[in-house]
C-alpha positions in Angstrom: 186.8 -14.4 193.3 185.4 -13.6 189.9 188.8 -12.8 188.2 186.9 -10.9 185.5 190.1 -9.3 184.4 191.5 -12.7 183.3 189.0 -12.8 180.4 190.0 -9.4 178.8 192.8 -11.0 176.7 190.7 -14.0 175.9 187.8 -12.0 174.5 189.8 -9.2 172.9 189.0 -10.3 169.3 185.5 -11.6 170.1 182.1 -10.0 169.8 181.4 -10.2 173.5 183.2 -9.6 176.8 183.0 -11.0 180.4 182.0 -8.3 182.8 180.4 -7.6 186.2 176.9 -6.1 186.0 175.0 -4.5 188.8 171.9 -6.4 187.7 173.2 -9.7 186.4 176.5 -10.1 188.4 179.3 -11.8 186.4 178.0 -12.2 182.9 178.8 -11.9 179.2 177.9 -8.6 177.3 177.7 -8.2 173.6 180.1 -5.6 172.2 178.0 -5.1 169.1 174.6 -6.0 167.7 174.5 -9.7 167.1 172.3 -11.5 164.5 170.1 -14.3 165.5 171.7 -17.7 165.0 175.3 -16.4 165.3 177.8 -18.8 166.7 179.6 -16.9 169.4 182.2 -19.4 170.6 183.3 -22.9 170.2 185.1 -24.2 173.2 186.6 -27.4 174.6 186.0 -28.3 178.2 188.3 -27.8 181.1 187.4 -31.4 182.1 184.9 -34.0 181.0 183.8 -37.3 182.5 181.4 -40.2 181.9 178.3 -40.0 184.1 178.4 -42.5 187.1 175.9 -44.8 185.4 177.6 -44.7 182.0 181.0 -45.4 183.7 179.7 -48.8 185.0 177.6 -49.6 181.9 174.2 -48.9 183.4 171.3 -47.5 181.3 169.8 -44.2 182.4 166.8 -44.1 184.8 163.5 -42.6 183.7 164.4 -39.1 184.6 167.7 -39.1 182.7 166.0 -40.9 179.8 163.7 -38.0 179.4 166.5 -35.4 179.8 168.4 -36.9 176.9 165.9 -36.7 174.1 167.6 -35.7 170.9 166.2 -34.8 167.5 165.2 -37.9 165.7 166.7 -40.1 168.4 165.1 -43.3 169.5 165.8 -45.8 172.2 169.3 -47.2 172.4 170.2 -50.5 170.9 170.1 -53.0 173.8 172.8 -55.1 172.1 175.1 -52.1 171.5 178.9 -52.9 171.8 179.9 -49.2 172.0 182.2 -48.1 174.7 184.5 -45.2 175.4 188.2 -44.4 175.9 188.9 -44.0 179.6 191.2 -41.0 178.8 189.7 -38.9 176.0 186.2 -40.4 176.2 185.9 -40.9 172.4 183.4 -43.7 171.6 184.3 -46.8 169.7 183.1 -50.4 169.4 184.3 -53.0 171.9 185.2 -55.2 169.0 187.5 -52.6 167.3 191.3 -52.5 168.0 192.0 -50.7 171.2 194.6 -50.6 174.0 194.2 -52.1 177.5 196.2 -51.1 180.5 199.1 -53.6 181.1 198.2 -53.6 184.8 195.4 -56.2 185.1 194.1 -54.6 188.3 193.4 -51.4 186.4 191.5 -52.7 183.4 191.3 -49.3 181.7 190.5 -49.3 178.0 192.0 -46.7 175.6 191.5 -45.7 172.0 195.2 -45.4 171.3 198.7 -45.6 172.8 198.9 -41.9 173.3 195.9 -42.0 175.7 197.2 -45.1 177.4 200.5 -43.4 178.2 199.1 -39.9 179.0 199.1 -38.1 182.4 195.4 -38.8 183.1 196.0 -42.6 183.0 199.2 -42.1 185.1 197.1 -40.2 187.7 194.2 -42.7 187.7 195.8 -46.1 186.8 194.2 -48.6 189.1 191.7 -46.1 190.4 189.0 -46.1 187.7 187.2 -49.2 188.9 187.3 -48.4 192.6 186.1 -44.8 192.2 183.3 -45.9 189.8 182.3 -48.8 192.1 182.1 -46.4 195.1 180.1 -43.9 193.2 177.7 -46.5 191.8 177.0 -47.8 195.3 176.6 -44.2 196.7 174.6 -42.3 194.0 174.6 -43.9 190.6 172.1 -41.5 189.1 174.1 -38.4 189.9 175.4 -36.4 186.8 178.9 -36.4 188.2 180.8 -38.2 190.9 184.3 -38.7 192.5 185.7 -39.7 189.1 185.0 -36.2 187.8 186.9 -34.7 190.8 189.8 -37.1 190.2 189.9 -36.1 186.5 190.0 -32.4 187.5 192.9 -33.1 189.9 194.8 -35.1 187.3 194.5 -32.1 184.9 195.7 -29.7 187.7 198.6 -32.1 188.4 199.6 -32.2 184.7 199.5 -28.4 184.6 201.7 -28.1 187.7 204.3 -30.4 186.1 204.3 -28.3 182.9 204.6 -25.0 184.8 207.5 -26.3 186.8 209.4 -28.0 184.1 208.9 -25.6 181.2 208.5 -22.3 183.0 210.7 -22.7 186.1 208.0 -22.0 188.7 208.3 -23.3 192.2 205.8 -26.0 193.4 203.7 -23.4 195.2 203.7 -20.9 192.3 202.8 -23.7 189.9 199.9 -24.9 192.1 198.4 -21.3 192.4 198.6 -20.9 188.6 197.1 -24.3 187.9 194.2 -23.6 190.2 193.5 -20.2 188.6 191.1 -21.5 185.8 188.9 -23.1 188.4 188.9 -19.9 190.6 187.4 -18.0 187.6 184.3 -20.2 187.8 181.5 -19.3 190.2 181.0 -21.4 193.3 178.2 -21.3 195.9 177.5 -17.9 197.7 178.7 -17.7 201.3 176.3 -19.4 203.6 174.6 -21.5 200.9 173.9 -25.0 202.2 172.9 -27.0 199.1 173.7 -30.7 199.0 176.8 -31.3 197.0 176.6 -35.0 196.4 173.6 -37.4 196.7 174.1 -40.2 199.1 177.3 -39.2 200.8 178.8 -36.1 202.5 181.7 -34.3 200.9 184.0 -35.5 203.7 183.4 -39.1 202.7 184.0 -38.3 199.0 187.3 -36.5 199.9 188.4 -39.5 202.0 187.8 -41.9 199.1 189.8 -39.6 196.7 192.6 -39.3 199.2 192.9 -43.1 199.7 192.5 -44.0 196.1 194.4 -41.3 194.2 197.1 -39.7 196.5 199.8 -42.1 195.6 199.4 -41.7 191.8 199.0 -37.9 192.1 202.2 -37.7 194.1 204.1 -39.8 191.5 202.8 -37.6 188.7 203.7 -34.4 190.5 207.2 -35.7 191.4 208.1 -36.1 187.7 208.3 -32.3 187.4 210.2 -31.6 190.6 213.9 -31.4 191.4 215.0 -34.0 194.0 215.2 -31.3 196.7 211.6 -30.3 196.1 210.2 -33.8 195.8 208.7 -33.6 199.2 206.2 -31.0 197.9 204.6 -33.5 195.6 202.8 -35.4 198.4 201.9 -32.1 200.1 200.2 -30.9 196.9 198.5 -34.3 196.4 197.1 -34.1 199.9 195.9 -30.5 199.3 194.1 -31.6 196.1 192.2 -34.3 198.0 191.4 -32.1 201.0 187.9 -31.4 202.1 188.0 -27.6 201.2 189.5 -28.2 197.7 187.0 -31.1 197.0 184.1 -28.9 198.3 185.1 -26.0 196.0 185.4 -28.3 192.9 182.0 -30.0 193.6 180.3 -26.6 194.0 181.7 -25.4 190.6 180.8 -28.7 188.9 177.3 -28.7 190.3 176.6 -25.1 189.2 178.5 -25.1 185.8 178.5 -28.6 184.2 176.7 -29.5 181.0 175.6 -33.0 180.0 175.4 -34.7 176.6 174.8 -38.1 175.3 175.6 -40.4 172.4 173.1 -40.1 169.5 172.4 -43.8 169.2 173.3 -45.3 172.6 171.7 -43.7 175.6 173.9 -45.7 178.0 176.8 -43.4 177.0 176.4 -40.1 178.6 179.0 -37.5 179.6 179.4 -34.2 181.4 181.9 -31.4 181.4 182.8 -27.9 182.5 183.6 -25.1 180.0 185.5 -22.0 181.4 184.1 -19.4 179.0 180.6 -20.9 178.8 180.3 -21.0 182.6 179.8 -17.2 182.4 176.7 -17.7 180.2 174.6 -20.3 182.0 173.0 -18.7 185.0 170.3 -16.4 183.6 166.6 -16.9 184.5 165.7 -15.3 181.2 168.4 -16.6 178.8 168.9 -15.0 175.4 171.5 -17.5 174.1 171.7 -21.3 173.9 174.5 -23.8 174.5 174.2 -26.8 172.1 176.3 -29.8 171.2 176.3 -32.2 168.4 178.2 -35.4 167.9 180.9 -33.9 165.7 181.0 -30.2 166.3 178.6 -28.2 168.3 175.5 -27.3 166.8 171.8 -27.2 166.3 170.3 -24.6 168.5 166.9 -23.1 168.3 167.6 -19.4 167.8 164.7 -17.0 167.6 166.0 -13.4 167.3 168.9 -11.0 167.3 170.8 -9.6 170.3 171.3 -5.9 170.8 174.7 -4.4 171.6 175.3 -4.5 175.4 172.7 -7.2 176.0 173.6 -9.8 178.5 174.5 -13.1 177.0 173.6 -15.9 179.4 172.8 -19.2 177.8 170.4 -22.1 178.6 171.7 -25.6 178.2 170.0 -27.7 175.5 169.9 -31.1 177.2 168.6 -32.7 174.0 171.7 -32.0 172.1 174.4 -34.6 171.5 178.2 -34.7 171.1 180.6 -37.3 169.9 184.1 -37.1 171.2 183.4 -36.1 174.8 186.6 -34.4 175.7 187.7 -33.3 172.3 184.5 -31.8 171.0 183.3 -28.3 171.6 180.2 -26.4 172.6 178.9 -23.5 170.7 177.1 -20.5 172.2 174.5 -19.1 169.8 172.8 -15.8 170.1 169.0 -15.9 170.7 166.3 -13.8 172.2 
């Protein structure tokens, strides 16, 4: 389902619109002539995550080392003490003041009390280490892993709680609404048989997520439910760790995620999915570029203007960098 109609309100005041084209499929069209170098959109991700190698403190392999070359960047400092917040993914020194989970079996590290007490930690407390260990043993060089899926589910769970407690929706209504943003993002065509995860079948990944995260997800969901509806919490948690749901998320992440790295420490690399930009990243002849920088989004090589009605489908600049992984934005810049 493309759900193109969902974007009409989002792009009403913008210089482009999301549409279905007979030649390009779901894409972004310029509403007017656009000058070269114009910033079209700055967007925060639906979800972001540390790459499997970064999550366990491993340096990138030769392939990823080449993929993350940034302007003026050199090799990472072998003695770097930089680490990241397990919730918001902001980077800080291990020696700086930070918050540790009170549960010794969790070991999660946070930049502040707000992150330590947030819903993502509630959904994944005690799970970070086990999910990362499984992924490292299965396919450490992948750009995403089961932790990324778990973070998506935590976000969906938080949204469900909000929709029930603040808007009075039933558990089923809240679930359908919370899933809607992900349904807007393209998945594999019917009959496509691409490998979703290196080293393990989807069924195994779903089983790991079910064993490791169902209890916490159920507890998170129950906080927004009336006592008589509490039984729905476990049912939804089981649905979010089912093979069909995990398969759909993996397809969308595989096709639509972008990666970026820390400008001075190559061991810190992250990935994320952006709802609006996911409509701009599938062209074989891109005329726009998606770039990130450590503090805002940024430096893109832009070569020419875009005519009104031209399809805006961007190419990812793997050499770009970004600082606060979950907080920072990506900018789509017009190019030829």
